[in-house]
C-alpha positions in Angstrom: -13.8 35.3 18.8 -13.5 34.3 15.2 -11.3 31.4 14.2 -9.7 31.0 10.7 -12.2 28.2 10.0 -15.2 30.5 11.0 -13.9 33.3 8.7 -13.1 31.0 5.8 -15.2 31.7 2.7 -17.6 28.9 1.6 -16.3 29.2 -1.9 -14.0 31.5 -3.8 -15.0 33.6 -6.8 -14.0 31.7 -10.0 -11.3 34.1 -11.1 -9.6 34.0 -7.6 -9.9 30.2 -7.6 -8.3 29.9 -11.0 -5.5 32.3 -10.1 -4.7 30.4 -6.9 -5.0 27.0 -8.6 -2.5 28.2 -11.3 -0.1 29.3 -8.5 -0.4 25.9 -6.8 0.0 24.0 -10.0 3.2 25.9 -10.9 4.8 25.7 -7.4 7.9 23.7 -7.2 7.3 22.2 -3.8 10.5 20.7 -2.3 10.8 16.9 -2.4 8.6 15.3 0.3 6.1 18.2 0.3 2.8 19.0 -1.3 1.0 22.2 -2.0 -2.8 22.3 -1.7 -5.5 25.0 -1.8 -7.3 24.9 1.5 -9.8 27.5 2.8 -8.7 30.0 0.2 -5.0 29.7 1.2 -2.1 27.8 -0.4 -0.9 25.3 2.2 2.4 23.4 1.9 2.7 20.3 4.1 4.8 17.2 4.2 3.8 13.9 2.5 3.0 11.1 5.0 5.9 9.7 7.0 7.4 6.1 6.8 4.8 4.6 9.2 1.9 6.1 7.2 3.4 5.1 3.9 3.5 1.5 5.0 -0.2 1.6 6.0 -1.0 3.4 2.7 0.9 0.8 0.7 -1.1 -2.1 2.2 -4.4 -0.1 1.7 -3.4 0.7 -1.9 -2.9 -3.0 -2.8 -6.3 -3.9 -1.4 -8.2 -1.0 -3.0 -6.6 -1.6 -6.4 -7.9 -5.2 -6.3 -11.5 -3.9 -5.8 -11.4 -0.6 -7.8 -14.1 0.1 -10.4 -13.1 -0.8 -13.9 -11.1 1.9 -15.6 -10.0 3.5 -12.3 -6.4 4.1 -11.3 -5.3 3.7 -7.7 -2.2 5.6 -6.8 -0.4 7.6 -4.1 1.3 9.9 -6.7 1.3 13.6 -6.0 -1.7 14.5 -8.1 -3.7 17.7 -7.4 -7.5 17.3 -7.7 -9.6 20.5 -8.1 -13.0 21.2 -6.6 -14.1 24.5 -8.3 -17.4 25.0 -6.6 -16.0 25.4 -3.0 -12.7 26.7 -4.5 -10.4 23.9 -3.2 -7.6 21.7 -4.6 -6.3 18.8 -2.7 -3.4 16.3 -3.2 -4.7 13.2 -1.3 -2.4 10.7 0.3 -4.0 7.9 -1.8 -6.8 8.0 -4.4 -8.8 6.0 -6.9 -10.0 7.9 -10.0 -11.3 7.4 -13.5 -8.2 7.2 -15.7 -9.9 9.5 -18.2 -9.3 12.3 -15.8 -5.6 12.2 -16.6 -6.1 12.7 -20.3 -7.0 16.4 -20.0 -4.6 19.2 -20.3 -3.3 21.0 -17.3 -1.6 20.1 -14.1 -4.6 19.2 -12.0 -7.4 16.6 -12.4 -11.1 17.0 -11.9 -12.3 16.0 -8.4 -15.5 14.5 -9.8 -13.3 11.7 -11.3 -12.5 10.4 -7.8 -14.2 7.2 -6.5 -12.1 7.1 -3.3 -9.7 9.2 -1.4 -7.6 8.3 1.7 -5.8 10.8 3.9 -3.2 9.8 6.4 -3.3 12.3 9.3 -0.3 14.0 10.8 -0.2 16.6 13.5 -0.1 19.4 10.9 -2.8 18.1 8.6 -5.2 16.5 11.0 -7.7 19.4 11.2 -7.9 19.7 7.4 -8.3 16.0 7.0 -11.1 15.7 9.6 -13.0 19.0 8.9 -12.1 20.8 5.7 -11.6 17.8 3.4 -14.4 15.8 5.0 -16.9 18.6 4.1 -15.7 18.9 0.5 -15.2 15.2 -0.3 -18.6 14.4 1.5 -20.5 16.2 -1.2 -18.9 14.3 -4.2 -16.5 11.4 -3.5 -18.1 8.0 -2.9 -15.6 6.8 -0.3 -13.3 8.8 2.0 -10.9 6.9 4.3 -9.2 8.7 7.2 -6.2 6.8 8.4 -5.8 8.5 11.8 -2.2 7.9 12.8 -2.6 9.8 16.1 -5.6 7.7 17.3 -4.5 4.4 15.6 -7.8 4.0 13.9 -9.3 4.1 10.4 -12.7 5.6 9.4 -14.7 4.9 6.2 -17.1 7.7 5.2 -19.5 6.9 2.3 -22.8 7.8 0.7 -22.1 11.5 -0.2 -24.9 14.0 -0.3 -25.2 17.8 -0.6 -24.9 17.9 3.2 -22.0 15.5 3.5 -21.5 11.8 4.1 -24.5 9.9 5.4 -22.5 6.8 6.6 -19.5 6.4 8.8 -17.6 3.4 10.3 -14.6 3.7 12.5 -12.4 0.8 13.7 -9.1 0.6 15.7 -6.1 -0.6 13.8 -6.1 -4.4 13.9 -9.9 -4.8 13.3 -11.6 -5.3 9.9 -13.2 -2.3 8.2 -15.9 -2.5 5.5 -14.9 -0.3 2.6 -18.2 0.8 1.0 -19.4 0.6 -2.6 -18.2 0.9 -5.3 -15.4 -1.1 -3.7 -17.4 -3.3 -1.4 -14.9 -5.4 0.5 -13.7 -6.0 4.0 -10.3 -4.6 4.7 -8.2 -6.3 7.4 -6.2 -3.6 9.2 -4.1 -6.1 11.1 -1.1 -4.9 9.1 -1.4 -1.5 10.6 0.7 -1.2 13.8 -0.9 0.5 16.8 1.0 3.3 18.5 0.1 2.0 21.9 
């Protein structure tokens, strides 16, 4: 039996990627929703809910204090493109070189990212843990998964052509080491557990 993930192409031909990216960029997603290009398909999902937003706000404040010079930390609905695998994501939270926002167009280059954080929901959990982990793991120095269903946070770091080489997971309430280029310990005590 073939699942959608098994049948998904590794990458999209460049003309197909560019056409789909233009469509995503031009979409007028309703307030509270984001459109992304995942596994060769345009996926529309909701932005994180109130509980997630509180966690992301705390995380954003701490990451901003440790971000590399010249990097912007935000939770704005920005679409980052990854042409090689033919993907475009709008992360829940990101840190990126501010020069990436000077280019024309409605999406930014994924290579400008120094950190992404995704807050899982029932509808996005698979993409956050599988699809995005694979793509970010080849390029983005730090990937944080705020798993709202399991009440834990994972820091992936040290990207390589085969994915991240380092991983640390802690339950909400325990400290998490956020890897370089941030290099600080994040106290997750402000995240409330669902249990």
